[in-house]
N, C-alpha and C positions, 0 to 999 in steps of 0.2 A: 504494500500500500504506500502511495507516495507521501501521504500525510497521515500521522497518527491522530485519530479522533477518539475522544473518550466522552462518556455521558456527562461527567461532573468535572469540569476543568479545574476546580479548586480542591479536588479530593486528593488525598495522599495514597489512596488505594490504587492498585494496578488496574488495567482495563478490564481484566477478567472479573475481578471482584466488583467493579463498578457496574458492569453489564448484569451480573447476577443480582445486585441490589436494585437496579432499575427495573428489571423484569419481575422481580418479586413485588415491587410497588404497583406496577401497572397491570398485573395479571388478571385482576378482576374484571376490567373492562377492555381487555386487549382485543378480543374477538370482535366486539361491536365497533370499536374505533377503526379496526382494520377494514371492515366492510365500508364504513363511511369514507375513510381516507382514499381507498382505492376505487371508490364508486362501484364496489361489488366485483371488480375485475379479478381480484385475487382468487375468488371462488372458481372462476373459469380456468385460471392458470393452474390451480391445484388439480383440477379435473384432468388436465392434459398430462400432468406428472403421474397421476394415478393410472392413466391409460398406458403410458410408456412403461411403467413398472409392471402392470398386469400382463402386458404382452410378453414379458420376459418369463412368465410362469415361475416365479421364485418360490423357494421353500423357506427362505430366511431373509428378513428385511430389517434394516436398521435405519431409523429416521433420527438424524442428529439435529439438535436445536428444535426438538419436536414441539416446544411451546405448550399449547393447550391441547395437543394431540389430534388435531383435525385430520392430518394425513394418515397416521397409523390406524385410526378408526376406519377410514376409507379403504386402506389396504386390507383390513380384516374382513371386509365384506366383498371387495372386488377381486381378491386373489385367494388361492388355496394354500397360502403360506402357513406353515405350522409354527413358525417362530417369528414374532414381530416385536421389535424393541423400539421404544421411544426414549431417547436420551436428551436430557436438558440440564443446563447449569443451575437453573432457577427452580427451587422447591415450590415457590409460589405458583409458577406456571404449571408444574406437574400436579399440584393439588387440584387445580381446575381440570386438568386432563383426566385425572383419576375419577373425579365426580361424574364425568361423561360416560364412563364405562362400567360404573357400579351396577350390579344385578342385571347385566346383559350377557347372556350365555355366548352369543356370537363373538363377543369381545374378550372372552376369557384368555385367549391366546396372546393378548397384548401384555407386555411387561414394560413398565416405566422405570427408568433408572436415572438417578441424579448423577451426573458425571461431567467430566471435562473433555471436550472434543480434541484437545491436544495431548491427552493421555487416556485413551480409550480403554475401559476395563474389560477388554475382550481379547481372546486368543487370535493369533494370525489366521487369516483365511476363514473367517467365521460367518460371513454373510454373502448371499447371492446378489443382493441389491442394497445399496446405501443411498439415502437421499438427504439433502439439506435444503430446507425451504426458508428463505428470508433470514438466514442465520449465519451464513458464511462470512459476511462482512463484520460480524461481531467477534470473530476469532482474534485473539491477541497476536498470535503468530500464524499467519495464513499458511505458510509453507509447512510448518510443523503439523498443523491440523490436517492438511491434505495428505501429508506423508503417513499420518496415523490412519486415515481413511483407506489409503492404498494398502496398508499393512493388514487391516482386518477384512478387506474385501477379498473374496475368493477369486482364484484364477478364472478368467473369462467373465467375472462379475461386472455388474453395471453400476455406475455412479451417476446420479442425477442431481443437478443443482437448479433451484429456482431462486433468482435474486433480482433485485432492482437493477436497472441500468439507465443510461441517459440517451434519449432520442437524439439522432444526429440530423434529422431533416426539419426544415422550417415548415409550418409554425409549431410543430410538436415539441421541438427543443425549447422554445420560448415558453410554451404552455407548461411544460414539465418544470422548468425552473421557477415559474410563478407559483405553481401548486406546491412544490416542495419547500420553497423558501418562505412563503407567506401563509398559504392555506393550511398545510399540514401542521406547522408549529402552533397556529392559532387554534385549531381543533384540539390539539393536545393540551394547550393551556386551559381551554374552556371545560374540557370533559375528563381530563386525566388527573389523577392524584399527584403525578410527578410532572411538574411544569416544564422540565428541560428534556424529558425523555424523547418527545417527538421531534424536538429540534436536533437532538443527537441522531435519531434515525434518519432524518433528512440529510444532515451533513455527512454522515458516514456513507450514505448511498452515493453522494456526489463525488466522493474521492476514491471510491472502491474501483479497482480495475475490472472492466467489463469487456465483453466481446472478445476480440482477438488477444487482448492483453491477458485475460484470464485463461483463454485457451493455451497460450504460451506457457503460463505458470503450471497448468495441469500437465502439459507435455513434459516440462522440465522435471516435475516430480516423478514422472514415470507412467502416467496414464496414456492409453492408446485410443485411437478412433475418437478423438476429441471433436465435438461439434457444439455449435451454439445457434439457437433459434430465437430471435427477438420476438416479443409478444406485445400486442397493442401499441403499435407505432414505436416500439423500442423502450417503453417505460419499464419493462421487465424482460428477462432473458432466461430461457431454459437451456442448460448445458447438459451434455451427456458424454460419458467417457467409459472406457473399459479397462480391465487389468489383464 
């Protein structure tokens, strides 16, 4: 990442601890605010990720930065995987996720784990598919996190990223900057318990390497068949790679 962005600029905590604190604070209204901020487009993007994953017919799936568990819940119903793990740094987000799966037999195969993406608590070659949705830009050390993902991904396994990106064409580029610099932080201040969280999410998205830059980083780490597909005029991108 060209510029290190942290949620709380006056905090003495490292980025990882700051991110954990931030998501613990906003976990209760995270889902609703996401729908508003993305104008509902994030639901459509996640559906595409689920389709990509289900076409792979995986038996084991790991969703990193799983947040409130939306993706792993969809994997449980859309695939025949016997092992589905949702990992997140924030216990607050996982508490919301666990409430969604209580007393639902279909979702019993989901296991939620609090853990660090840069030190994954799994053996080498553990998962057929690994996904990260709107979480990879929160890694403190991007290359270390990607190396860990490569380690626990099985040979010929699939890695899928869904992340924000910056449109390159007029007028979408201008509209994106207006939305992220002014609208997103304003919504966060009005409706979130954490007044700086959505400013951080906006700023971190603007400096994160996307498109070919992220493709090159994935290739450098050792991933193969790296591809990226921009979504909704380029405001988000779905990346796929194999081991």
